[in-house]
N, C-alpha and C positions, 0 to 999 in steps of 0.2 A: 417871368418865365425864363427858361433857361435858353440859351441860345443854341447850344448843342443838343438839346433834347430832342428826341422824336415826335411828331405830330401826334402819333398814336398815344403815346405816354401823356400828353398832354389832354388829349381828349378823355382818357380814362380818368384821370384826375379830376377835370372838370364834372364828369357825370358822377364820380364818387361823392365829389364836394355837394352836387346837387341833391343826392339821394340822403346825405347825411342831414343837409339843411331842411330838407324835406319832412323826413321822420322828426327832427327837432320840433320844428314848425307843427306838425301835426299833434305832438303830444302838448305844446302851448296851447293850441287850438282845444283840444279836448279837456285841459284842466280850466281853460276859461269857462267852458260850456257847461260843466261839472260846477263850477263857482255860481254862474249864473242861475243854474236851475235850482240849487240851495237856496240862494236868496230870493228867488221868486217864489219857491213853496214857503219859505219862511213867512214872505209878507203876507200870502195868501192866508196862511194859517190864523196870524195876527189879526188880520181883518175879520174872519169868521169868527174868531174866539172874541176879539173886541179887546 
């Protein structure tokens, strides 16, 4: 952090960093859920077909 920066600017940067991290984390979570659904459905299909 800068010693001569205002407290408001630091809060804005913190909130922006938090929002960007949340968006990236949300996409990563959605991608993992999609992969899990694909693997589970493929496994169930293979068990049914034999």
